[in-house]
C-alpha positions in Angstrom: 0.0 0.0 0.0 3.0 2.3 -0.5 1.1 4.2 -3.2 -2.0 4.8 -1.0 -1.3 8.4 -0.3 -0.7 9.3 -3.9 -3.7 7.3 -5.1 -6.1 9.0 -2.7 -4.6 12.5 -2.9 -7.7 13.8 -4.7 -10.1 12.5 -2.1 -11.4 15.3 0.0 -12.4 13.2 3.0 -13.1 9.7 4.4 -16.8 10.3 3.7 -16.0 10.7 -0.1 -14.2 7.3 0.0 -17.1 5.6 1.8 -19.6 7.1 -0.6 -17.8 5.7 -3.5 -17.3 2.3 -1.8 -21.1 2.2 -1.2 -21.9 2.2 -5.0 -23.3 -1.0 -6.3 -20.4 -1.8 -8.7 -17.7 -1.9 -6.0 -19.4 -4.7 -3.9 -20.1 -6.5 -7.2 -16.4 -6.6 -8.0 -15.9 -8.6 -4.8 -18.6 -11.2 -5.8 -17.7 -11.7 -9.5 -14.4 -12.6 -11.1 -13.4 -11.2 -14.5 -10.2 -13.1 -15.1 -12.0 -15.3 -17.7 -11.7 -12.4 -20.1 -8.1 -13.4 -20.6 -9.4 -16.6 -22.3 -10.7 -14.7 -25.3 -8.5 -14.6 -28.4 -9.6 -11.1 -29.2 -7.8 -9.9 -26.1 -4.6 -11.8 -26.8 -1.3 -9.9 -27.1 -0.5 -8.6 -30.6 1.7 -10.7 -32.8 4.3 -7.9 -32.5 4.6 -8.9 -28.9 3.4 -5.6 -27.5 2.7 -6.0 -23.7 -0.6 -4.7 -22.5 -0.3 -2.0 -20.0 -3.9 -2.6 -18.8 -5.4 -6.1 -18.5 -8.9 -6.7 -19.9 -10.5 -7.6 -16.5 -9.4 -4.3 -15.1 -10.6 -2.3 -18.1 -13.9 -4.1 -18.0 -14.4 -3.1 -14.3 -13.7 0.5 -15.5 -16.5 0.3 -18.1 -18.9 -1.3 -15.6 -18.3 1.6 -13.3 -18.8 4.2 -16.0 -21.9 2.7 -17.5 -23.4 2.4 -14.0 -22.9 6.2 -13.7 -24.4 6.8 -17.2 -21.0 7.7 -18.6 -20.6 6.6 -22.2 -18.2 7.3 -25.1 -14.4 7.1 -25.3 -13.7 10.6 -24.1 -16.1 10.7 -21.1 -14.9 7.2 -20.0 -11.3 8.3 -20.2 -12.1 11.4 -18.3 -13.9 9.5 -15.5 -11.0 7.0 -15.2 -8.6 9.8 -14.7 -9.9 10.2 -11.1 -7.4 8.4 -8.8 -10.0 6.7 -6.6 -11.9 5.4 -9.6 -9.1 3.7 -11.4 -7.8 2.5 -8.0 -10.9 0.5 -7.1 -11.2 -0.7 -10.6 -7.7 -2.3 -10.0 -6.0 -0.3 -12.8 -2.4 0.5 -12.2 -2.9 4.0 -13.8 -5.4 5.8 -15.9 -5.8 4.3 -19.3 -5.4 6.4 -22.4 -8.2 7.2 -24.9 -6.6 4.9 -27.5 -6.5 2.1 -25.0 -10.2 2.5 -24.1 -11.2 2.8 -27.8 -9.2 -0.3 -28.7 -10.6 -2.3 -25.8 -14.2 -1.3 -26.6 -13.7 -2.4 -30.2 -12.4 -5.8 -29.1 -15.2 -6.1 -26.5 -17.9 -5.8 -29.2 -17.0 -9.2 -30.6 -17.5 -11.2 -27.3 -19.8 -9.0 -25.2 -22.8 -11.4 -25.5 -20.8 -14.3 -24.2 -19.3 -12.3 -21.4 -22.8 -11.2 -20.3 -23.9 -14.9 -20.2 -20.9 -16.0 -18.2 -21.4 -13.2 -15.6 -25.0 -14.1 -15.2 -24.0 -17.7 -14.6 -21.6 -16.5 -11.9 -24.3 -14.4 -10.3 -26.7 -17.3 -10.1 -24.0 -19.7 -8.8 -23.1 -17.3 -6.0 -26.7 -16.7 -4.9 -26.8 -13.0 -6.0 -30.3 -13.6 -7.6 -33.5 -13.6 -5.5 -37.0 -15.0 -5.9 -38.4 -12.0 -7.7 -37.7 -11.0 -11.3 -38.7 -7.7 -12.9 -39.1 -7.1 -16.6 -39.2 -3.6 -18.1 -38.1 -1.6 -21.2 -35.7 1.3 -21.3 -34.3 3.6 -23.9 -30.6 3.7 -24.7 -29.3 6.8 -26.3 -26.7 6.6 -29.1 -24.3 8.9 -30.6 -25.5 10.7 -33.7 -23.2 9.0 -36.1 -24.5 5.5 -35.2 -26.4 4.6 -38.4 -28.2 1.7 -36.8 -30.0 3.9 -34.3 -33.1 5.9 -35.0 -35.3 8.7 -33.5 -37.9 7.5 -31.1 -40.4 8.9 -28.6 -40.4 7.9 -25.0 -43.9 8.1 -23.5 -42.5 7.9 -20.0 -40.3 11.0 -20.3 -42.4 12.6 -23.1 -39.2 13.3 -25.0 -37.6 12.2 -28.3 -34.3 10.4 -28.2 -31.9 9.0 -30.7 -31.0 5.5 -30.0 -32.5 2.1 -29.2 -34.8 0.3 -26.9 -33.8 -2.5 -24.5 -36.0 -5.0 -22.8 -34.4 -6.2 -19.5 -35.1 -8.8 -16.9 -33.4 -8.0 -13.6 -33.3 -9.3 -10.0 -31.7 -8.6 -6.7 -30.0 -5.2 -6.6 -31.0 -4.5 -10.2 -28.7 -7.2 -11.6 -29.6 -7.8 -15.2 -30.0 -11.5 -16.2 -31.5 -11.3 -19.6 -31.8 -8.5 -22.2 -32.5 -7.8 -25.9 -32.0 -4.6 -27.8 -34.9 -3.3 -30.0 -35.3 -0.5 -32.5 -37.7 1.3 -30.2 -38.2 1.4 -26.4 -41.5 -0.5 -26.3 -40.8 -4.2 -27.2 -43.3 -6.3 -29.1 -44.8 -9.5 -27.6 -42.3 -11.8 -29.3 -39.4 -9.9 -27.8 -41.0 -10.0 -24.3 -41.4 -13.7 -24.6 -37.9 -14.3 -25.8 -36.3 -12.3 -22.9 -38.6 -14.0 -20.4 -37.6 -17.4 -21.6 -33.9 -16.4 -21.4 -34.4 -15.3 -17.8 -36.2 -18.5 -16.8 -33.3 -20.5 -18.3 -31.0 -18.9 -15.6 -33.2 -19.8 -12.7 -36.9 -20.1 -11.7 -38.1 -17.3 -9.5 -41.4 -17.3 -7.5 -42.6 -14.0 -8.8 -42.2 -12.0 -12.0 -43.2 -8.3 -12.1 -44.1 -6.3 -15.1 -46.0 -3.1 -15.9 -49.3 -3.0 -17.9 -47.4 -3.6 -21.1 -47.0 -7.2 -20.0 -50.8 -7.7 -19.6 -50.4 -10.5 -22.2 -52.1 -13.9 -22.1 -49.2 -15.8 -23.5 -46.8 -14.2 -21.0 -49.1 -15.1 -18.1 -49.7 -18.6 -19.4 -46.0 -19.3 -20.0 -45.0 -18.2 -16.5 -47.8 -20.1 -14.8 -46.8 -23.3 -16.7 -43.2 -22.8 -15.3 -44.6 -22.4 -11.7 -44.0 -18.6 -11.6 -46.6 -16.1 -10.4 -46.9 -13.3 -13.0 -47.9 -9.9 -11.6 -48.9 -7.2 -14.1 -51.6 -4.6 -13.8 -54.5 -4.6 -16.3 -53.8 -2.5 -19.3 -56.3 0.4 -19.3 -56.0 0.7 -23.1 -57.6 -2.7 -23.4 -61.1 -1.7 -24.8 -62.9 -4.9 -23.8 -65.5 -4.7 -21.1 -65.6 -6.9 -19.3 -61.9 -7.5 -19.2 -60.8 -10.2 -21.6 -58.0 -11.5 -19.3 -58.9 -14.7 -17.4 -57.3 -14.3 -14.1 -55.9 -17.6 -12.9 -53.0 -16.4 -10.8 -54.8 -16.7 -7.5 -54.8 -20.5 -7.9 -51.0 -20.4 -7.7 -50.8 -18.4 -4.5 -51.3 -20.3 -1.3 -51.0 -17.5 1.3 -51.0 -13.8 0.6 -51.5 -11.3 3.4 -52.3 -7.7 2.5 -51.7 -5.0 5.1 -53.4 -1.7 4.5 -52.8 1.3 6.7 -55.7 3.7 6.6 -54.5 6.0 9.3 -57.6 5.4 11.5 -59.5 2.5 13.0 -62.1 0.8 10.9 
């Protein structure tokens, strides 16, 4: 720890350190191992024998930290990793250059799907997942020169954005376990079913939560057949009256207690 004073010289106080250590990515680094990235040929040393200054597992931790803080792009990531405390707890020996970050991100694109699956397997094996899954859609903004992206309207924020949609199933402390990118934020029924099946392949929860967009008979039926209780509110845009959904979930629930606080005796 001879470099501790130099590493932490830009930290204003112990409180700053504790606040950083309390972020979700730092504890996650202690539960997951990233050394398997060294197995991928895409990260192998160049034929010219150039030694890597920064190892792929450490750079990957840096990207996880930045993405968790909504920091994207080569320049913003490089700027964030200039902070001593950040590159220290990401286990980097020193801040990486923009060229290093750009080169690593280019290589990562080839194997990121496989890396995601292996990290989910680790999370499941180490009991980081709980008995409740949540499924939702989010919008992912992209840089203007990304030709694959498009302009979309987010009803939640009531704003236009340039980018993609992403349907995600998460559990525990917002740990993603299945995901699929879409052209727009709101996924169609086929995408929702695919992502749900991918999530159930990891482990079987007791509950699965979704908003009214998942008021879908096939989604309910698939989960019930798997022994999972689906919970999604009725979609008010459904014009049928009476409601077309046949509610069968109550047959799967043995004991549910509802506690309602009215603020007065009744």
